[in-house]
Phi, psi and omega in degrees: 000312179308317178297324173308307185292325182294332183269006181311312188296325183294317188289306180309316185296322180290324175295320178302313178308310181307303186294328176289319195265340179221054191301310183299320172299316179292313186293320175299316173304315177294315179297319178299310176301319179292312177309312179294324184289324183261351182269350181267184181282349184283135170294170184296323180294318182288320171307319181287323176296324174297309179300327175292315177302317179300313180295320180291319182291325183275356182057047177249088191294328183295313179296322183294317185297318175299314186293324178298312186296320176290323174293322176293325177291334180273358172108009175289150175268165173302321185290325179296311180300311175305323183290314174305327178288317186289337176298341180292321191306311176301330185259322189242354174119139182294326177296319174297324175290316175302315180294317180303318183288328178293322174295314182302315178300319180294314177298314175306319179298320190287322187276343181083000000 
């Protein structure tokens, strides 16, 4: 886990590379994501909690961190986010849940 957070700059640098060299593809991807996120019957909090669970199950820590921050911004509590992460255990496994909780704790430490 420590290695992941140490590599945040590399991940962000890679995204900058992609958006610079494949701008139109990235813009289309962003439009698609926004359309899917905003066009359905689910409210913003529920959408972000689902994305948190998916990122936890997929073991994609950069996405999980981003989704946690966006969930907090949309009004989700730490407890709601933690519950979404805990729901992953029966389907995808306890180790994935524990990693997700570790990332949540780190993010909460950062945001104060």
